C-alpha positions as CSV (number, residue, x, y, z in Angstrom):
1,M,-1.4,48.1,64.1
2,S,-1.0,47.7,68.3
3,D,0.2,45.3,70.8
4,A,-1.0,45.8,74.4
5,H,0.1,48.8,75.9
6,I,0.2,50.3,72.8
7,L,-2.4,51.1,70.8
8,T,-2.0,52.8,67.2
9,D,-4.9,53.5,65.1
10,R,-4.7,55.5,61.5
11,S,-8.5,56.1,60.8
12,D,-7.3,59.5,59.0
13,P,-4.7,58.3,56.9
14,R,-3.4,61.9,57.6
15,I,-3.0,61.6,61.6
16,L,-2.1,58.7,63.7
17,H,-3.1,58.2,67.1
18,V,-0.8,56.5,70.0
19,T,-2.4,55.3,73.0
20,F,-0.4,54.2,75.9
21,N,-2.3,52.0,77.4
22,R,-2.0,51.1,81.2
23,P,-4.3,52.3,82.6
24,E,-4.3,49.8,86.1
25,A,-0.6,51.1,86.7
26,R,-1.5,54.9,85.1
27,N,0.2,54.8,81.9
28,A,3.4,53.6,83.8
29,M,5.8,52.7,81.0
30,T,8.1,49.4,80.7
31,F,11.5,49.2,79.4
32,A,9.3,46.9,76.3
33,M,6.9,50.4,75.8
34,Y,10.1,52.6,75.5
35,D,10.9,50.5,73.0
36,R,7.6,50.1,70.8
37,L,7.4,54.0,71.3
38,A,10.7,54.8,69.6
39,Q,10.1,52.2,66.9
40,I,6.6,54.3,66.2
41,A,8.6,57.8,66.1
42,R,11.6,55.8,63.3
43,D,8.6,54.5,61.6
44,A,6.8,57.6,61.1
45,N,9.6,59.4,59.3
46,G,9.2,56.6,56.5
47,D,5.5,57.1,56.0
48,A,5.0,60.0,53.2
49,A,1.3,60.2,53.5
50,L,1.5,60.7,57.4
51,R,1.1,64.6,58.6
52,A,0.5,64.4,62.2
53,I,0.5,62.4,65.4
54,V,-1.3,62.6,68.8
55,F,0.3,61.0,71.7
56,R,-2.5,60.5,74.7
57,G,-2.9,58.0,77.9
58,A,-5.8,55.5,78.0
59,G,-8.4,55.8,81.4
60,G,-8.1,59.2,82.0
61,K,-6.2,59.5,85.0
62,A,-2.5,59.6,83.3
63,F,-1.1,60.1,80.3
64,V,2.3,58.5,81.3
65,S,3.0,58.4,85.4
66,G,6.4,58.2,84.2
67,T,8.3,54.6,84.1
68,D,7.1,51.7,85.9
69,I,9.1,51.4,89.6
70,A,9.1,47.7,89.3
71,Q,11.6,47.8,86.2
72,F,14.3,49.4,89.0
73,R,14.4,46.6,91.5
74,D,17.1,44.8,89.2
75,F,19.7,48.1,89.1
76,K,22.7,47.1,90.7
77,T,25.5,48.7,88.5
78,D,26.4,51.8,87.0
79,A,25.8,50.0,83.9
80,D,22.2,49.3,84.5
81,A,21.3,53.0,84.9
82,L,23.8,54.1,82.1
83,A,21.4,51.4,79.6
84,Y,18.4,52.7,81.1
85,E,19.5,56.5,80.8
86,Q,21.0,55.7,76.9
87,R,17.0,54.0,76.5
88,I,15.1,57.0,77.7
89,S,17.6,59.3,75.6
90,T,16.9,57.5,72.4
91,V,13.1,57.5,72.8
92,I,12.9,61.3,73.3
93,D,15.7,62.1,70.0
94,A,13.7,59.7,68.7
95,L,10.5,61.3,69.3
96,S,11.7,65.0,69.0
97,R,13.1,64.2,65.4
98,I,9.6,63.1,64.1
99,G,9.0,65.1,60.8
100,V,5.4,65.8,61.5
101,P,3.8,67.9,64.1
102,T,3.1,66.1,67.5
103,I,0.6,66.6,69.9
104,A,0.6,65.3,73.3
105,A,-3.4,65.1,74.4
106,I,-2.9,64.8,78.1
107,D,-5.7,64.3,80.0
108,G,-4.8,63.4,84.0
109,S,-1.3,62.9,85.1
110,C,1.9,63.9,83.3
111,V,4.7,63.2,85.5
112,G,8.3,62.7,85.6
113,G,9.1,60.7,82.0
114,G,5.8,61.0,81.4
115,F,6.2,64.7,81.0
116,G,9.8,64.2,79.2
117,I,7.4,62.0,76.7
118,A,5.1,65.2,77.0
119,A,7.8,67.9,76.0
120,A,9.2,66.3,73.3
121,C,5.7,67.1,71.4
122,D,5.5,69.9,70.1
123,L,2.1,70.9,71.3
124,R,0.5,69.8,74.8
125,I,-3.0,70.4,75.0
126,A,-4.7,69.3,78.7
127,T,-7.5,69.1,80.6
128,P,-8.0,71.4,83.3
129,G,-7.3,68.5,86.5
130,S,-4.7,67.3,85.0
131,K,-1.2,67.9,87.0
132,F,2.5,68.1,86.3
133,G,5.3,67.8,88.2
134,F,8.8,66.2,89.0
135,P,8.7,64.8,92.4
136,I,11.7,62.7,92.0
137,A,13.5,64.4,95.1
138,K,11.2,63.8,96.9
139,G,9.9,60.1,96.2
140,L,12.7,57.9,94.5
141,G,16.2,59.8,94.6
142,N,17.1,59.3,90.7
143,C,17.5,62.3,88.8
144,L,16.5,63.0,85.2
145,S,17.6,62.2,82.3
146,M,19.8,64.8,80.5
147,T,17.3,64.8,77.4
148,S,14.6,65.2,79.6
149,L,15.9,67.7,82.0
150,S,17.3,69.6,78.9
151,G,13.5,70.0,77.7
152,L,12.1,70.9,81.2
153,V,14.7,73.9,80.8
154,A,13.9,74.9,77.4
155,L,10.3,75.1,78.2
156,V,10.3,76.9,81.0
157,G,14.3,78.2,82.1
158,V,16.8,77.5,84.3
159,A,15.0,79.0,87.7
160,R,11.7,77.9,87.0
161,A,13.0,73.8,86.6
162,K,14.8,74.5,89.8
163,E,12.0,75.6,91.2
164,L,9.6,72.5,89.8
165,L,12.8,70.0,90.8
166,F,13.4,71.4,94.4
167,T,10.0,71.2,95.8
168,A,8.8,68.3,94.1
169,R,5.4,69.4,93.7
170,L,2.4,69.1,91.0
171,V,0.9,72.1,89.0
172,E,-2.5,71.5,87.7
173,A,-3.4,72.6,84.1
174,P,-4.3,76.1,84.3
175,E,-0.8,76.8,86.5
176,A,1.2,74.4,83.7
177,Q,0.2,76.6,81.5
178,T,1.1,79.7,82.7
179,L,4.4,78.5,83.5
180,G,5.0,77.1,79.6
181,L,4.8,73.6,80.8
182,I,1.7,73.3,78.1
183,H,0.3,75.4,75.0
184,E,-3.4,75.0,75.8
185,V,-6.3,73.7,78.3
186,A,-9.4,72.8,77.1
187,T,-12.5,71.1,79.4
188,R,-13.4,67.6,79.4
189,D,-16.4,68.3,77.6
190,A,-14.3,69.8,74.7
191,F,-11.0,67.9,74.9
192,D,-11.3,65.6,72.3
193,A,-13.2,67.5,69.3
194,R,-9.9,70.8,70.1
195,V,-7.6,68.0,70.0
196,E,-8.8,66.8,66.6
197,E,-9.5,70.2,65.5
198,L,-5.4,70.9,66.1
199,A,-4.2,67.7,64.5
200,Q,-6.3,68.5,61.5
201,M,-5.2,72.0,61.5
202,V,-1.6,71.6,61.3
203,A,-2.4,68.5,58.9
204,S,-3.5,70.8,56.4
205,Y,-0.3,72.9,56.7
206,A,2.3,72.8,54.5
207,P,4.6,69.8,55.3
208,L,7.8,71.1,54.3
209,T,7.6,74.6,56.5
210,L,6.8,72.6,59.5
211,R,9.5,69.5,59.1
212,A,12.3,72.5,58.7
213,T,11.1,74.4,61.8
214,K,10.8,71.4,63.8
215,E,14.6,70.3,62.5
216,A,16.0,73.6,63.1
217,L,14.7,73.9,66.7
218,R,15.5,70.4,67.5
219,R,19.3,71.5,65.9
220,M,19.1,74.4,68.7
221,R,18.0,71.8,71.8
222,E,20.5,69.5,71.1
223,R,23.3,71.9,72.2
224,M,22.0,71.9,75.4
225,I,22.0,68.0,76.7
226,P,25.0,67.7,78.8
227,E,27.1,64.4,79.5
228,G,26.0,63.3,82.7
229,S,27.3,60.0,83.2
230,D,28.5,60.8,86.5
231,L,25.1,62.1,87.4
232,V,23.3,59.6,86.6
233,T,25.8,56.7,88.4
234,M,25.6,58.8,91.3
235,C,21.7,58.6,92.0
236,Y,21.0,55.8,90.9
237,G,24.2,53.5,92.1
238,S,23.4,55.4,95.9
239,A,21.6,53.6,98.6
240,D,19.1,56.2,98.4
241,F,18.1,55.5,94.9
242,K,17.6,51.5,96.5
243,E,15.7,53.0,99.8
244,G,13.4,55.0,97.2
245,V,12.2,52.0,94.8
246,A,12.1,50.1,97.9
247,A,9.8,52.7,99.7
248,F,7.6,53.1,96.8
249,L,6.5,49.6,96.5
250,E,5.7,48.8,99.8
251,K,3.8,52.1,100.0
252,R,5.4,54.5,102.9
253,A,8.1,57.3,103.0
254,P,11.4,56.9,101.9
255,R,14.4,57.6,104.4
256,W,17.1,59.2,102.7
257,E,20.8,59.3,104.2
258,G,22.6,61.2,101.1
259,R,24.9,58.2,100.1
């Protein structure tokens, strides 16, 4: 089962492979891709044979580079911003509610909303040259969704989350592992084999134990998600955000005014 931009493979009945397939756009997510991803996540919980899911990006340059910026050109009202926030929250929630272990196999950049997807997975493994970060303060002027922000804080803590967001820097896989953004680094030559080994391992374990563990931890994290509608509309409704989108599409540096 597949569509053009999200491919699925079930060669092993126990393991579903999901591939983000827009390599020409560094696998940036369209709204349709987000909706399809949420549907895949929901369908997984009705599949009694499924034991693990692996998510990866096509092309070797990116896992997911965030949301396709062109999608933001039509944002005109607070309702547009809040609908986007709700869409992202729905996707992250659907991913976190998958009852079987999920693995983000990261080869290339994994930034912004892309890391939100990876953070919603249970395990994250990356190649050495992969890069991670949240450069939105530097390049776009929006904010993370409340669910993505809570996922980041759950992994690295408040102080480190501030440092990553305020500096807008990108970190490579070895540092990302030290920070807790990912759990393992594998060389390119060993990467595919290690991902498959990991998927086969978790697929062989007691499914109810893993399901109970996942659900308990999800409930703990759910308490961390704040109400943030005012923050979303402040950023997405600003002149700065419109400038950030225009600058990105015109390939120039944005001129921030703080309004």
